[in-house]
C-alpha positions in Angstrom: -51.1 53.4 -63.5 -54.6 54.9 -63.5 -57.7 52.9 -63.8 -61.4 53.4 -64.6 -64.2 52.6 -62.1 -67.8 53.4 -61.6 -69.4 55.0 -58.5 -73.1 55.2 -59.2 -74.9 58.4 -58.3 -78.1 56.5 -57.6 -78.7 53.1 -56.1 -78.0 50.2 -58.4 -81.6 48.9 -58.3 -82.9 52.3 -59.4 -80.4 52.5 -62.2 -81.3 49.0 -63.4 -85.0 50.0 -63.4 -84.4 53.1 -65.4 -82.3 51.1 -67.9 -85.1 48.6 -68.4 -87.7 51.3 -68.8 -85.4 53.1 -71.3 -85.0 50.0 -73.4 -88.7 49.2 -73.4 -89.6 52.8 -74.3 -87.0 52.8 -77.1 -88.3 49.5 -78.4 -91.9 50.7 -78.4 -90.9 53.9 -80.1 -88.9 52.0 -82.8 -91.8 49.7 -83.5 -94.1 52.7 -84.2 -92.4 54.0 -87.4 -94.7 56.1 -89.5 -95.6 54.7 -92.9 -94.2 57.7 -94.8 -90.9 57.6 -93.0 -88.0 56.1 -94.9 -86.4 53.2 -93.0 -82.8 54.6 -93.1 -84.0 57.9 -91.6 -86.0 56.1 -88.9 -83.0 53.9 -88.0 -80.9 57.1 -87.7 -83.4 58.7 -85.4 -83.8 55.6 -83.2 -80.0 55.2 -83.0 -79.5 58.9 -82.0 -82.2 58.6 -79.3 -80.8 55.3 -78.0 -77.3 56.8 -77.9 -78.7 59.8 -75.9 -80.4 57.5 -73.4 -77.3 55.4 -73.1 -75.1 58.4 -72.4 -77.5 59.6 -69.7 -77.4 56.1 -68.1 -73.6 56.0 -68.3 -73.4 59.4 -66.6 -75.7 58.1 -63.8 -73.1 55.3 -63.4 -70.6 58.0 -62.7 -67.5 56.6 -64.5 -64.5 57.9 -62.6 -60.9 57.9 -63.6 -58.6 57.2 -60.7 -55.0 58.4 -60.8 -52.6 57.4 -58.0 -50.9 60.3 -56.3 -47.2 60.1 -55.8 -46.3 59.7 -52.1 -44.6 62.5 -50.2 -41.0 63.1 -51.2 -38.2 62.0 -48.9 -37.4 59.0 -46.8 -39.4 58.0 -43.7 -37.7 58.8 -40.4 -36.5 55.9 -38.2 -35.5 56.8 -34.6 -33.5 54.1 -32.8 -33.6 54.7 -29.1 -31.2 52.8 -26.8 -31.6 52.4 -23.0 -28.3 53.3 -21.2 -29.7 53.2 -17.7 -27.8 51.4 -14.9 -29.9 48.2 -15.1 -28.6 47.7 -18.7 -25.2 46.8 -17.2 -26.6 43.5 -16.1 -25.2 40.4 -17.8 -28.0 37.8 -18.0 -27.2 34.1 -17.9 -26.3 32.7 -21.3 -25.5 36.0 -22.9 -22.1 37.0 -24.3 -22.3 40.6 -23.0 -24.4 43.0 -20.9 -27.8 44.1 -22.0 -26.3 47.4 -23.1 -23.6 45.6 -25.2 -26.4 43.7 -27.1 -28.5 46.9 -27.4 -25.5 48.8 -28.8 -24.7 46.1 -31.4 -28.3 45.8 -32.5 -28.7 49.6 -32.8 -25.5 50.0 -34.9 -26.4 47.1 -37.2 -29.9 48.5 -37.7 -28.5 52.0 -38.5 -26.2 50.5 -41.1 -28.7 48.2 -42.8 -31.6 50.6 -42.9 -29.7 53.8 -43.9 -30.8 53.4 -47.5 -34.5 52.9 -46.8 -34.9 55.4 -43.9 -33.5 58.6 -42.6 -31.9 57.0 -39.5 -31.1 58.8 -36.3 -29.8 57.4 -33.0 -30.9 58.4 -29.5 -30.0 57.2 -26.0 -32.1 57.6 -23.0 -32.2 57.0 -19.2 -33.8 59.9 -17.3 -34.1 61.9 -20.6 -33.5 61.4 -24.3 -30.3 62.7 -26.0 -29.0 62.5 -29.6 -26.0 60.3 -30.1 -23.8 58.8 -32.8 -22.4 55.3 -33.4 -19.0 56.3 -32.1 -20.5 57.9 -28.9 -22.7 54.8 -28.3 -19.7 52.5 -28.5 -17.9 54.6 -25.8 -20.9 55.1 -23.6 -21.4 53.2 -20.3 -24.9 52.4 -18.9 -25.0 54.6 -15.8 -28.3 56.4 -16.0 -30.1 56.9 -12.7 -33.5 55.7 -13.9 -35.4 54.5 -16.9 -38.1 56.8 -18.3 -39.9 55.1 -21.1 -42.3 57.9 -21.3 -39.5 60.3 -22.2 -38.1 57.8 -24.7 -41.4 57.5 -26.6 -42.4 61.2 -26.4 -38.9 62.4 -27.3 -38.6 60.3 -30.4 -41.7 61.3 -32.3 -42.1 64.4 -34.5 -45.4 66.1 -34.8 -45.4 66.5 -38.6 -43.6 63.9 -40.8 -45.4 63.6 -44.2 -43.0 60.8 -45.4 -43.8 58.7 -42.3 -41.8 57.8 -39.2 -41.2 54.9 -36.9 -39.4 54.2 -33.6 -37.3 51.2 -32.6 -37.0 51.1 -28.8 -34.3 48.8 -27.3 -34.5 48.5 -23.6 -35.1 46.0 -20.7 -38.5 47.8 -20.1 -37.9 48.6 -16.4 -39.9 51.8 -16.2 -39.2 53.4 -12.8 -39.7 57.1 -13.6 -42.5 59.2 -12.1 -46.0 59.3 -13.6 -46.4 55.5 -13.8 -48.1 53.9 -16.7 -50.7 56.7 -17.1 -48.2 59.1 -18.5 -46.6 56.3 -20.5 -50.0 55.4 -22.1 -50.5 59.1 -23.0 -47.2 59.2 -24.8 -48.1 56.0 -26.6 -51.4 57.4 -27.8 -49.6 60.6 -29.0 -47.2 58.4 -31.0 -50.0 56.5 -32.6 -51.8 59.7 -33.4 -48.7 61.0 -35.1 -48.4 57.9 -37.2 -45.2 56.7 -35.5 -45.4 53.0 -34.6 -43.0 51.9 -31.9 -41.2 48.6 -32.5 -39.8 47.3 -29.2 -36.9 44.9 -28.7 -36.9 43.7 -25.1 -33.6 42.6 -23.6 -32.9 40.8 -20.3 -34.5 38.1 -18.3 -37.6 38.5 -16.2 -36.4 36.0 -13.6 -33.3 37.8 -12.5 -32.8 37.3 -8.7 -33.1 40.3 -6.4 -30.0 41.9 -5.0 -29.7 42.0 -1.2 -31.3 45.1 0.1 -33.3 46.4 3.0 -35.9 49.2 2.5 -37.9 51.2 5.0 -41.2 52.7 3.9 -43.9 54.7 5.6 -47.1 54.4 3.5 -48.7 57.6 4.9 -45.8 60.0 4.9 -47.9 63.0 6.1 -50.3 62.5 9.0 -52.8 64.8 10.7 -53.2 64.7 14.5 -54.9 66.8 17.2 -53.0 68.3 20.0 -52.2 65.6 22.6 -53.5 62.8 20.4 -51.4 59.6 20.0 -51.3 58.4 16.4 -49.5 55.4 15.0 -46.5 55.6 12.6 -46.3 52.2 10.8 -42.9 51.4 9.2 -42.8 48.7 6.6 -39.5 46.9 6.3 -39.0 45.1 3.0 -36.1 42.8 2.3 -34.9 41.8 -1.2 -32.8 38.7 -1.7 -32.0 38.2 1.9 -32.2 35.4 4.5 -34.7 37.1 6.8 -34.2 37.3 10.5 -34.3 40.1 13.0 -33.7 43.7 12.2 -33.8 46.8 14.4 -36.0 49.8 13.5 -35.4 53.1 15.2 -37.7 56.1 15.2 -35.9 59.5 15.4 -37.1 63.0 15.9 -34.8 65.9 15.0 -32.0 63.3 14.8 -32.5 62.0 18.3 -33.7 58.4 18.9 -37.3 58.1 20.2 -37.8 54.4 20.3 -36.3 51.2 18.8 -38.2 48.0 17.9 -37.0 44.7 16.7 -39.0 43.0 13.9 -38.6 39.6 12.4 -38.4 39.3 8.6 -39.5 36.2 6.8 -37.2 35.2 3.9 -37.6 37.8 1.2 -40.6 39.2 3.0 -42.1 42.2 4.7 -42.5 43.1 8.3 -43.9 46.1 10.1 -43.0 48.1 13.2 -45.5 50.4 14.8 -44.7 53.5 16.9 -47.1 55.8 18.8 -46.3 59.5 18.7 -48.0 62.6 19.8 -47.3 66.3 20.4 -48.7 68.8 22.9 -48.3 71.9 20.7 -49.3 72.7 17.1 -46.7 72.4 14.4 -45.2 70.2 11.8 -42.8 67.6 13.2 -40.4 65.5 11.2 -39.9 61.8 12.2 -37.4 59.5 10.6 -37.5 55.7 10.7 -34.2 54.1 10.2 -33.4 50.4 9.6 -30.1 49.1 10.8 -28.0 48.2 7.7 -26.8 44.6 7.3 -23.5 43.3 6.0 -23.6 42.7 2.2 -26.5 45.1 1.6 -26.2 46.8 -1.8 -27.2 50.3 -0.8 -28.2 51.9 2.5 -29.8 55.2 1.3 -33.3 53.6 1.3 -32.9 52.3 4.8 -34.7 55.5 6.0 -38.2 56.8 5.6 -39.7 60.1 6.6 -43.0 60.9 8.3 -44.3 64.5 8.8 -46.8 64.8 11.7 -49.0 67.9 11.3 -50.4 68.7 14.8 -53.3 71.1 15.0 -55.3 72.6 17.8 -58.4 72.9 15.7 -60.5 69.8 15.0 -61.8 68.8 11.6 -65.3 70.3 11.6 -67.8 68.3 9.6 -71.5 69.1 8.8 -73.6 66.1 7.7 -77.0 66.7 6.2 -79.6 63.9 5.6 -83.0 64.1 4.0 -84.3 60.9 5.8 -83.1 58.6 8.5 -80.9 55.9 6.6 -78.7 53.2 7.9 -75.9 54.6 5.8 -76.2 58.0 7.6 -76.4 56.4 11.0 -73.2 54.3 10.6 -71.4 57.2 9.0 -72.1 59.4 11.9 -71.0 56.7 14.3 -67.7 56.3 12.3 -67.0 60.0 12.3 -67.9 60.2 16.0 -65.2 57.6 16.7 -62.5 59.8 15.3 -61.3 62.1 18.2 -60.1 64.8 15.7 -63.6 65.2 14.2 -66.1 67.7 15.5 -69.4 66.6 14.0 -72.7 68.4 13.4 -75.5 66.4 11.9 -79.0 67.4 10.8 -81.5 64.7 9.8 -85.0 65.3 8.6 -87.2 62.9 10.8 -90.6 64.1 9.5 -92.3 67.1 8.0 -91.3 70.1 10.0 -89.1 68.1 12.4 -85.3 67.9 12.1 -82.9 66.3 14.6 -79.7 68.3 15.1 -76.8 66.6 16.9 -73.5 68.1 17.8 -70.4 66.1 18.9 -67.4 68.0 20.2 -63.9 66.6 19.7 -62.1 64.7 22.5 -60.2 67.2 24.6 -56.4 67.1 24.2 -56.0 66.6 28.0 -58.4 63.6 28.1 -56.8 60.1 28.1 -57.3 58.2 24.9 -58.9 55.3 26.7 -61.6 57.6 28.1 -63.2 58.6 24.7 -66.5 60.0 26.0 -67.5 63.1 24.1 -69.8 66.0 24.9 -72.9 65.5 22.8 -75.9 67.9 22.3 -79.3 67.1 20.7 -81.9 69.5 19.5 -85.1 69.3 17.5 -85.6 72.2 15.1 -88.6 73.0 12.9 -86.9 74.0 9.7 -83.6 73.3 7.9 -83.7 76.0 5.2 -81.3 78.2 7.2 -78.7 75.5 7.8 -76.6 76.7 4.9 -78.1 80.2 4.5 -75.7 81.8 7.0 -72.3 82.3 5.3 -70.6 83.0 8.6 -71.9 79.8 10.2 -70.8 77.9 7.1 -67.2 79.2 7.4 -66.9 77.3 10.7 -66.9 74.0 8.8 -64.2 72.4 6.7 -66.3 69.6 5.2 -70.0 69.4 4.3 -71.4 65.9 3.7 -74.6 65.5 1.8 -76.7 62.4 1.9 -79.8 61.6 -0.1 -82.9 63.8 -0.5 -81.1 66.9 0.7 -82.9 69.3 -1.7 -84.7 70.8 1.3 -81.3 72.2 2.5 -80.3 73.4 -0.9 -82.3 76.5 -1.8 -80.8 79.2 -4.0 -79.2 81.1 -1.1 -77.7 78.0 0.3 -76.2 77.0 -3.1 -74.7 80.5 -3.6 -73.1 80.3 -0.1 -71.9 76.8 -0.7 -70.3 77.6 -4.0 -68.5 80.6 -2.5 -67.4 78.6 0.6 -65.9 75.9 -1.6 -64.2 78.1 -4.1 -63.0 80.9 -1.9 -62.8 79.5 1.6 -61.3 76.1 0.7 -64.2 74.0 1.9 -64.8 70.4 0.8 -68.2 69.0 -0.3 -68.9 65.2 -0.2 -72.0 63.6 -1.7 -71.6 60.2 -0.2 -74.6 58.3 -1.7 -74.6 59.6 -5.3 -77.0 62.4 -6.3 -77.8 64.5 -3.3 -81.2 65.6 -4.7 -84.0 64.0 -6.7 -83.7 66.8 -9.3 -80.3 68.4 -9.9 -80.8 72.1 -10.6 -78.5 74.2 -12.7 -76.7 75.9 -9.8 -75.9 72.5 -8.2 -75.0 70.8 -11.5 -72.3 73.5 -12.2 -70.2 72.4 -9.2 -70.7 68.7 -9.2 -68.0 66.6 -11.0 -70.4 64.1 -12.6 -73.7 63.8 -14.5 -76.2 61.2 -13.6 -78.6 59.2 -15.8 -81.7 57.4 -14.4 -81.8 53.6 -14.7 -82.9 50.4 -13.0 -81.3 49.5 -9.7 -78.1 47.5 -10.0 -75.5 46.3 -7.5 -71.7 46.6 -7.9 -68.4 46.1 -6.2 -65.9 48.9 -5.9 -62.5 48.9 -7.6 -59.9 51.6 -7.1 -58.3 53.2 -10.1 -54.6 53.9 -10.3 -55.2 57.4 -9.1 -57.3 56.1 -6.2 -54.6 53.6 -5.1 -52.0 56.3 -5.1 -54.0 58.2 -2.4 -53.7 55.2 -0.1 -57.3 55.5 1.1 -56.9 52.6 3.5 -53.8 54.1 5.3 -51.8 51.4 7.0 -54.3 48.8 5.9 -52.9 49.1 2.4 -49.9 47.1 3.4 -51.9 44.3 5.1 -54.6 43.9 2.6 -54.3 43.2 -1.1 -55.5 45.3 -4.0 -58.8 43.3 -4.2 -59.9 44.2 -0.7 -62.8 46.5 -1.7 -63.9 44.1 -4.4 -64.3 41.4 -1.7 -66.7 43.6 0.4 -70.5 43.5 0.1 -71.9 45.2 -3.0 -73.4 48.6 -3.1 -76.7 49.6 -4.9 -77.6 52.5 -7.1 -80.5 53.4 -9.4 -79.0 56.5 -11.0 -75.6 55.8 -12.5 -73.0 58.3 -13.4 -73.4 59.0 -17.1 -70.0 60.7 -17.4 -67.5 62.7 -15.3 -66.8 66.3 -16.0 -63.7 67.1 -18.1 -61.5 68.1 -15.1 -62.7 65.4 -12.7 -60.5 62.6 -11.5 -62.1 59.1 -11.2 -60.7 57.4 -8.1 -62.8 54.2 -8.2 -65.1 52.5 -10.6 -67.7 49.8 -10.4 -65.5 46.8 -10.7 -68.3 44.3 -11.2 -72.0 45.1 -11.6 -75.0 42.9 -12.0 -75.2 43.6 -15.7 -71.4 43.6 -16.4 -71.1 47.3 -17.0 -68.8 49.7 -15.3 -68.9 53.5 -14.4 -67.3 55.9 -12.0 -68.0 55.3 -8.3 -65.7 57.8 -6.5 -65.0 61.0 -8.4 -63.1 64.1 -7.3 -62.7 67.5 -8.7 -61.0 70.7 -7.4 -63.3 73.7 -7.4 -61.4 76.9 -6.6 -59.4 76.4 -3.4 -61.7 73.6 -2.3 -62.7 70.1 -3.5 -65.8 68.2 -4.3 -66.1 64.4 -4.0 -69.0 62.2 -5.1 -69.3 58.6 -3.8 -71.9 56.4 -5.5 -74.0 53.6 -4.0 -76.1 52.9 -1.0 -75.5 50.1 1.5 -71.9 50.9 2.5 -73.0 50.5 6.2 -72.9 46.7 5.6 -69.1 47.0 5.4 -69.1 47.5 9.1 -71.0 44.1 9.7 -69.0 41.5 7.8 -69.4 37.7 8.0 -66.7 35.7 9.9 -64.8 34.9 6.7 -64.2 38.6 6.0 -63.5 39.8 9.6 -60.0 40.8 8.6 -61.6 43.6 6.5 -63.7 44.9 9.3 -61.5 48.0 9.7 -61.9 49.1 6.1 -65.1 51.1 6.5 -63.8 53.3 9.4 -60.3 53.7 7.9 -61.7 54.7 4.5 -63.8 57.5 5.9 -61.2 58.7 8.4 -58.6 58.7 5.6 -61.0 60.6 3.3 -61.6 63.3 6.0 -57.9 63.8 6.5 -57.1 63.8 2.8 -59.7 66.5 2.2 -58.4 68.7 5.1 -54.7 68.2 4.3 -55.1 68.4 0.6 -56.3 71.7 -0.9 -58.5 73.2 1.9 -57.7 76.1 4.1 -58.8 75.7 7.7 -61.2 78.2 9.4 -59.4 81.6 9.8 -56.5 80.6 7.7 -55.4 82.9 4.9 -52.1 81.4 3.6 -50.9 77.9 3.6 -47.9 76.1 1.9 -48.0 72.4 1.4 -46.0 69.6 -0.2 -48.2 66.8 -1.6 -45.1 64.6 -1.4 -42.5 64.6 1.3 -39.9 62.6 -0.7 -38.5 63.5 -4.1 -35.7 61.9 -6.1 -32.9 64.1 -7.3 -33.9 63.4 -10.9 -37.4 64.7 -10.3 -38.8 68.3 -10.2 -39.6 69.1 -6.6 -42.7 71.3 -6.1 -45.1 72.6 -3.5 -48.6 74.1 -3.4 -49.5 77.6 -2.2 -53.0 78.3 -1.1 -54.4 81.8 -0.6 -57.8 82.8 0.8 -59.9 85.4 -1.0 -58.7 88.1 1.5 -55.0 87.2 1.0 -55.4 86.9 -2.7 -56.5 90.5 -2.8 -53.1 91.6 -1.3 -51.1 89.9 -4.0 -49.3 86.6 -4.4 -46.2 86.3 -2.1 -43.0 84.6 -3.2 -41.7 81.4 -1.7 -38.2 80.9 -0.4 -36.3 77.6 -0.3 -33.9 76.7 2.5 -31.6 73.8 3.3 -32.7 72.6 6.8 -30.3 73.9 9.4 -29.2 76.9 7.3 -30.5 80.5 7.7 -29.9 81.8 4.2 -32.4 81.0 1.5 -30.9 79.3 -1.6 -33.5 80.7 -3.9 -36.8 82.7 -4.1 -39.5 81.4 -6.4 -42.6 83.0 -7.9 -45.7 80.8 -7.7 -47.7 80.2 -10.9 -51.5 79.7 -11.1 -52.5 76.0 -11.0 -55.1 75.9 -13.8 -58.2 78.0 -13.4 -58.6 77.5 -9.7 -58.4 80.9 -7.9 -56.1 80.9 -4.9 -54.3 77.7 -5.8 -50.7 78.1 -7.0 -47.9 75.8 -7.8 -44.3 76.4 -6.9 -41.7 74.5 -8.9 -38.1 74.3 -7.5 -36.7 72.1 -10.3 -34.4 69.0 -9.6 -32.5 69.4 -6.3 -29.5 67.6 -4.9 -30.0 65.1 -2.1 -30.8 66.7 1.3 -33.5 68.1 3.5 -35.3 71.2 2.5 -37.8 73.7 3.9 -40.0 76.1 2.0 -41.4 79.2 3.5 -43.8 82.0 2.4 -41.8 85.2 2.2 -43.0 87.7 4.8 -45.6 90.1 3.3 -46.7 93.1 5.3 -50.3 92.9 6.4 -50.8 89.2 5.7 -51.9 87.0 8.5 -50.6 83.5 7.8 -52.8 81.4 10.0 -55.0 82.0 12.9 -54.1 78.8 14.7 -50.3 79.2 15.1 -48.9 77.0 12.3 -46.4 79.0 10.1 -46.8 78.8 6.4 -43.9 76.4 5.7 -43.4 72.9 4.5 -40.6 70.4 4.5 -39.5 67.6 2.1 -36.5 65.4 1.5 -34.6 64.7 -1.7 -32.5 61.6 -2.2 -30.7 60.0 -5.0 -32.7 57.4 -7.0 -32.1 53.8 -6.0 -34.6 51.8 -7.9 -32.4 51.4 -11.0 -29.9 49.5 -8.9 -32.5 47.3 -7.2 -35.1 46.5 -9.9 -33.2 44.3 -12.4 -35.9 42.0 -13.7 -36.7 42.8 -17.3 -40.3 43.9 -18.3 -41.1 42.3 -21.7 -44.8 42.7 -20.8 -44.5 46.5 -20.7 -42.4 46.6 -23.9 -45.2 44.5 -25.6 -47.8 47.0 -24.4 -45.9 49.9 -25.9 -45.6 48.1 -29.2 -49.2 47.0 -29.6 -50.9 50.2 -28.3 -48.7 52.4 -30.6 -49.5 50.3 -33.7 -46.0 48.7 -33.8 -44.8 45.2 -33.1 -42.5 43.3 -30.8 -39.1 42.5 -32.5 -37.9 39.0 -31.7 -34.5 39.2 -33.5 -34.1 43.0 -34.0 -33.0 42.5 -37.6 -33.4 45.1 -40.4 -35.7 42.7 -42.3 -38.0 42.4 -39.3 -38.3 46.2 -39.0 -38.9 46.6 -42.7 -41.6 44.0 -42.9 -43.4 45.4 -39.8 -43.2 49.0 -41.1 -44.6 48.0 -44.6 -47.5 46.1 -42.9 -48.2 49.2 -40.8 -48.3 51.5 -43.8 -50.6 49.1 -45.7 -53.0 49.0 -42.7 -53.0 52.7 -41.8 -52.0 54.6 -44.9 -54.2 53.6 -47.8 -53.3 54.5 -51.4 -53.6 58.2 -52.1 -55.5 58.8 -55.4 -57.0 61.6 -57.4 -60.5 61.0 -58.7 -61.7 62.5 -62.0 -65.5 61.9 -62.5 -66.7 61.8 -66.1 -69.9 63.8 -65.5 -67.9 66.7 -64.2 -66.2 67.2 -67.6 -67.5 70.0 -70.0 -67.0 67.9 -73.1 -69.2 65.1 -71.7 -72.0 67.5 -71.1 -71.6 69.0 -74.7 -71.5 65.5 -76.1 -74.8 64.4 -74.4 -76.5 67.7 -75.4 -75.1 67.3 -79.0 -76.5 63.8 -79.5 -80.0 64.9 -78.3 -79.9 68.1 -80.4 -78.9 66.1 -83.4 -81.8 63.7 -82.8 -84.2 66.6 -82.4 -82.9 68.2 -85.7 -83.3 64.9 -87.7 -86.8 64.4 -86.3 -87.7 67.9 -87.2 -86.5 67.6 -90.8 -88.4 64.3 -91.1 -91.6 66.2 -90.1 -92.0 64.4 -86.8 -92.0 67.7 -84.8 
């Protein structure tokens, strides 16, 4: 039913003032009746004028008629999604059936009870979402290889549903698909934006005991080494639900045992075995760590882990530029000099017209590791403007590190060369103490991944983001130190905070705790063409190398962090000096339910000859099983993604098809990469339910957690959601916007004017 309301066109106080003035003026006018005027005529005149004033005041109140608008026709859509992955076959203590039996009964009951109120559809999901019917659900068995909650949420929401929609998700919440919670949260936000609340009904117990299983893991599955250098391969052995004891770990190369070690496992704990490996020739070498299976172990497929060792005969060439002598610069140079793979050139401005240039050659491959003395050269130069001005000299480096106050090195010519070197030659730029210049010019700002804002000095701790943790910055230290390691180290200081990252930048670490309680990006990365740019905020990181006795176990963090960063930059998206084509796999292990992919990098010269195809081989076989056309990876020139789709378990090799006239690499590594595919195993091992994750899905989507899973509970929750998010739709009809109102007001005033004229007052 419609209703009348007022929505004043002017403030209420102003309207009240006008009303009082109108009454006073009308009263004064009424009291001044001329003597010759008959009283009835005067009363008529005053009444007409009072009516006209009243009508004007009423129009200013804007009386509005509100008519409710009928809701969209049709029933709201209710999608009931049932988890049929293998973990749903668990029968929890005290239950009358498996988790899937309970889910099936709940879904069928909801479908029957809510069919009159909703348009109900059933879906099942494991690795993907599929339509189903009640009869099919009754005959189905929970055998899915993994649980993808992201697919369950995203595949149950329609983009445009005027009558409304909702999702009921019935699962144990064990999300073990790729992408982690980041992609899941994106799907939840999309559901909320589409007006589709997700009501979750979590099944299973969170305290289910682990099954007996041994798992081998190598935390850095791809490692870079110099020819002749011995590097560690650290194998983590994890035991679930077992008694502990001794296990044998064997390292194999090309299927042949290299070394065997025995490690002692604490009950349901983790142990590590370390092997030293090295090669005398460039290439990519596959190592496999294998844990001897034990009787009663559930599965043995995860008893192996793969390590690819990439051996190069060209060092990582780094150029470090500093505007003043700082402790941070001194200890960074010392740390990089301790890495035998790094060839370091550094230039530090000591005074006006005086620059100290220092060059450190890498440790020769024939030199014993214990004898780490390096050839070192010093030179004082009068000017630094030509450091980056020679494009050919710049091409000799793979990484340029900028400290503070480096604007003297960054003239227009240098910036032009630097941008071209990053985008076309695959170089990497690191600004390791925030803004590299006092004033950031337009050319420099265009390539940096962040924008700064001046402020007062503050101190903060560093906290890795989910993306930062996935890069395993601390290498093998990741397994020995907890996630709060960086937060326990001394604080860093900054006076110019990052105001915001660029749209395509990735934040790898944030200020976990600052002196004023605020947070902002601390380590930010962004691809730029075929290269990469990284900005690290904060001064005082050198203090991480001098820790008090209570934090001595963290003493290796500083060096490991920088060495890992250098290797990540070189083995990530950068081409080495003289290299025209490279093919890389960012991961060396895929599951058969995932899409396997690789990255193809082309230099500017190779890009001009065309994009070559990529061939996929099974290791040990000569004939390719497929040829694939790379597709551009975003807007980055020279960076291409090659997707192979889901593959059956096995070992695979990808190669760049031979193209006439294309030199692959100048340092003897062929453009190929290897990766392994194995069947997913987490669904059989991770059986503890995740009600916390189900609750997150419900609350962030605008839904609710269902305790009983009854139809009444769903109805009540959905009605509450509609009241909160979908206000009543109405049509407003303002009175002043009607023609007859205007005619009426003008008619009253015209009549008053006519009566006054006839009475001789005008």
